[in-house]
N, C-alpha and C positions, 0 to 999 in steps of 0.2 A: 676527710680528704681521700680521694681515690688513690689506691696503691697500684702501681704498674708492675708488670712482671716481664719486661722486655729483655731478651738475650742480646746484649749489645755486641757480643763477640761474633754473632752470626750476621749482624748488620754491617760489620766493618768492610767486607768485600764490596758490596754494592755502593757504599758511600765513597770508597776509594776510587772505584771505577767512574763514578759520577764526577768526582773532582778531577781525575785525569782527563776525562772527556772535555770538561770545561777548559782546562789548561791547554789541551791540544787545539781546540777550536780557537781559543784566544790567541795562541801563538800564531796560527795560520792567519787570523784576522789582522794581527799586528804586522805580520810580514807583508800582507797585501796592501793594507791601508796606512801602515806606519803608526808611530806613536807621537802624539802631539806634545811637545815640550813648551812650557812657558818660557818667555824670553829671559827670565831670571835663571833658567837652567841651560838654555841654548844660546843666549845672546840675541839681540835684536832691538826692535823699537815698537812702541805703542803710542798711538795718539787717539784721544777720546774727544768727541764733539757732543755738545748738548744741542737740542733743537726743540721746536714746538710744532704742533700739528701732526700730520701723518706723512711719513716717507717710507716707501717700500724698499726692501733689501735690494731688489733688482735695480732700482734707480740709483741707489748709492753705489752699487757695484759697477754700474755703467760708467760713472764718473771716475771711480778709483782705477778701473781697468784702463781707462784712457790716459790717466796721469801717471800711473805706476806700472811699468812692465815687469812686475815681480809677483811672486806668490804671496798671498796674504790671507788673513782670516777676518771675518766681519761678525761682530756680535752686537746685539741691541739689548738695552735694558731700560727699565722704568723704576723710579724710586718707589718705596713702599707707600708714600703719600700720594703718588701719582702725579706730582707736580713737575717732575724733571724726567725728561726722556733723553737718552744718549745712545750713541753707537761708537764702537771702538774698532780701529784698524790696527792689526798686529802683524808685524813682519819679522822673520827670523834671519839671523846671519849677521856678518860683519858689515858695517855701514849700511844697514837695512833701510834707513830713512834719513837722508841728510836734511839739514835745515832748509836748504833750497827746495828740495822735493816736498817737504811738509808745507812750506809757504805756498807753493804752487797748488798743492792738493787742497789746502784750505780755501784758497782763492776760487778754485774751480767749484768747490762745494757751495760756497756762499753765493756764487753767481747763478748756479743751477737751481738752488733752493732759496730764492730771495725772500720768500714769505715765511720761511721756517726758522729764522733767527739762529742760524748755525754759528756756534762759537767753540773755540778750543778751550776745554776746561782742564785737560790733563795731558801731559806728554812726557815720556821718559824713554831712555835707551840704556842698554846694558851691553858691554863688550863681551865677546865670547870667553875671554880669559877670566873676567870677573864671574861670569855665569858658571864656568867650569869649577871655579873655586867654591862658589856658593853651593853647587850641587855636591861636591866632594864633602864639604862640611856637613851638609844635611845627611848624607849617607853615614858619616862617622857618628853623628848623633843617634841615628837609628841603630847602628851596630852596638854602640856603647849601651844603649837602653836594653837591647836584646840580651847582651852579655850579663847585665845586672839582673835581668829577669831570670835567666838560667841559674845564676849564683843564688838568688833569693829562694827560688823553688827548691833547688838542691839542698840548701841549708835547712829550710823549714821542714822538709819532708825526708830528712836523712834517715829516720827510723824505718821508713818503708822503702828504702832504696832511692836516696835523694838524687843521684846523678841520672839514673834511668827515668825518674819522674820528671826531672827538669828537661831532659832531651825530648821526651815524648810531648811535653807541653810546648816545647819550642817548635816541634814539627807541626803541631796544630796552628801555632802562630804564623808559620811560613805559609800554610794553606790560606789563612785569612788575609795575609798581606797580598798574596798572589790574586785572590779573588777581588780585592779592592783595585789592584792594578788593571786586571782585565775588565773590570766594570768601566774604568776610564777609557780603555781601548774600545769597548763595544759602543759606548755612548759618545765617543769622539770628544772626550773631555781632556783638557790640558793637564799634564803632570806639572803641578806648581807647588808653592809652599803650603797650600791647603792640603794637598795630598800627603805631604810629610806629616802634617798635623793629624790627618786621619790614621796614618800608620802608627804614630806614637800613641794615639788614643786606643787603637786596636790592641796594641801590645799590653795595655793595662786592662782593657775591658774583657778581652778574650781570656786573658790569664786569670781574671777574677773568677770566671765560671769554672775554669780548670781547678783552681785552688779549692773552691767549694767542694768539688768532687773528691779531690785528694784528701781533703780534711775529713770527709765522711769515711773514706776508705781507711784512713789511719785510725779513726775512732772505732770502726767496726772490727778492724784487725786486733785491736787491743782486747776486745771482749770475745773474739772468735779466732784465736791465733792458729787453730788447726784447719780453718776453712780454706778450701781450694781457691786460688787467686782469681780465677775467672768468675766463680760464684760470688766471691767477696766484692768484686768490682760491679757486677750486675746488681747486687742488692744495694750497694752504695749509690750508684747512679740512679736507680729507680726511686730511691728515697728522696733525692734532691731534684728529680725531673720537673715536677710541678713548679718548684721555686724558680728554676732556671727559665722555664717557659714563660712564666708570669713576668719575670724581670726583663727578659728579651722582648716580649710583646709590648710592654710599657715603653721601653726605650725606642723600639721601632716605630711606634705610633708618633712619638715626639719627632723623630727624624723624618718620618713620612710627611708630617706637617711642614717641615722646613723644605722638603723637596717640592711639595705642592706650591708653596709660596714662591720658591725660586722659579718654577715653571710658569706660574701665572704672571709674575712681574718681570720675567726675563733676567733674574739676578744671577749673572754668570759666576760671581764669586761664591755665592751660596751653593750653586749647582756642583762646582768642583769639590766641595766639601761634603754636601749632604748625600749625593748619589753613591759615591764609593763607600761612605760611612754606612749607608743603609744595607748594602750588600755585604760589607764587612761584619756588621752585627749579625746578620743571618748566618754567615759562615762561622762566626765566632761561637754561636750557640751550637751549631751542628758539629763543628770540629771538637769542641770541648767534650761533648757527650759521646759522639760516635767514632772519634779518632784517637784522642789522647789516651783514654782509658783502655780500649781494646788493644791498641798497639803496645801499651805498657804491659798488658797481660801476656801478649806474645813474647815480649822480651823476658819477663819474669819466668815464664814456663821454659823458655830456652835455657836460661841460666840454671834453673832447677834441674833440668834434664842433664845439662853439662856437668853439674856438680855431682849427680848420682853416678855418672860414668867414671 
């Protein structure tokens, strides 16, 4: 197996600049176009219709615009078997879609598309209060998970500076979560329960790569206690680089397949999970290798210099 000899301490600066540039562009993009929140987080209503044959988005929008003088989103999907086609109308806000409005909309659609057998197959609404409570609980779940991650890493690697190792690993996790968020912003995906599942998954997946690296650092330090910390980290990361790349590529191939299926069949639910997950996996591999270790080296060198003074 090929042995690499990359100086990861020198690659930290360009990697950080790239992350900062992505975050800056993403923030500007979010400020201009906004962040789409699912009704479970913002409150609102959704109504889904099944149909047969072919109906263009423009024709559906023409009917909806005439019936509802409100901002809405329209998404279409097809079942994996290809035997069920549907479109969904989603509106945000309090009293987004009353029963009377839904009845009028359904009537208008069935009259306009008489040959397409349009039927309501799902309808639900969420009040802003309940949505806010659900969003708060989701954030609490993420924060608790992140806290447990920091405690676990700090305890497991206490012999090589547990707290500093935990905090630098947590920094890499923050980068990964932000990348998944801006992926949703760039691709105009809704922030929904799928996104929370992506974040929780990334907290585990990205951390696993970092733990592999820290484990190798701890092992190498045991046999080379006098080795300079920067050199120790470089040797350790280079030794596990192939393993991390192979693991990441294998996982990315699987997620890419899900993205392809969701795009081909218009499966919105899969898209809001697979696309941010794909970019999160890429970031998780990069941040574990190029961020957590080099930042930890900077911290250890600072502490060492401070101790000598």
